N, C-alpha and C positions, 0 to 999 in steps of 0.2 A: 706240908702237903701229905699226900698219901702215896704209898708204894707197896707192891706185892712183896711181902717180907720173905726173901729167899724162895719165892715161888710157892710158899705154903698156903697162899690164898688169904693170908691174914693182912688186913689193911691197918697200918699203924701210922701215927703222925711222927714225922721226923723233922728236925730243924736243920740238918746238914745232909749232904749227899743227894739232895733233890735236883732234878733236872729242870 
C-alpha cells in the first residue's frame, strides 16, 4: 500500500507496517 514516509509527503509502496 502507500503511506506518508515519515511525514515527508513522499508516498512509497511498503510490504510491511501497513495498517
